[in-house]
C-alpha positions, 0 to 999 in steps of 0.5 A: 499500500502506498504511503498516501493511501495508508495515511488517508486510510488512517485519517478516515479510521480516526474520524470514524472512530471519533465520530462513533465515540462522540455519538455514543457519549451523547446518547441518552443513557450514556451506557459504559458498555457502549461508550468504553469499547468505542473509546478503546477503539478510538485510542488504538486508531489514534495511536496508529495515526499519530505514530505515522511519520506523515501525519499533519497536525492541521488535518488532525486538528480539523478532525477533532474540531469537526467532532467538537462542533458536532458535540456542541450542536447535539450535546 
């Protein structure tokens, strides 16, 4: 797999995991059985992304801010 494809895949996985975690944490019951596995998945994906030598802070920040904005609107 080329580096461009690999890093793009990691960014997508991170954004998906973060969105999933935020959505679960905003659920009415906030069930730990639902939230904790998503948090663990998010941590693993984040670690893989941040350990990649081509990660760009601006792209990472954009993903975080996008999820934060979602949480502000729905939370």
